[in-house]
N, C-alpha and C positions, 0 to 999 in steps of 0.2 A: 771621844777626845784624846785617850792612849795610841792614838795613830799621827799624834803631834813629836812621840818619840823619833821614830823613822825621820820624821820631815828637820825637824831640829839635826837631829844627826846628818841631815843632807844640805840644811842650807846653813847649817852657825849661825842661828840670829844672837846667842849669849855674843859675837860680835859686836852689835850694835843694843846693847844695854835688854834686852830684851829675856824668858828667863820660864820655866818651866818649869811648873812644880811636883809633888810627888804625886797628887792624884791628877797632870799630866794640864795640867790650869793657863794659859798664857798670861805675863805679868811683866809689864802691867795688861791693864782688866781691857785697856782701851784698841790693844793691839789683836790683831783678829790674822788665822791662817787660813792661808787655800792654796788647788796645786791645778792651776790654771791646764789645759795640753790643745792641740790642734788637733781635728784629726778633715779631710782635704774632704771627707762627703761631708759637711756641717753645714748649715744656712746659716745664711746674717740676714737679717730683717732689723731696718730701719725704724726708729719708735718714731 
C-alpha cells in the first residue's frame, strides 16, 4: 500500500477530493487505484 504514495505524487488525486492516510490507505474508502499499461505483444481476448 505504501506504493500509493508515488502514484499520488504523479497523479495529484487530491484535486478530486481523494486523500491518502498516514498508513497509505485511500479515502474515501470506495476509491481504487490502478496503474494500467499497454504492451505491444499482449494478447487480448473476448469473454
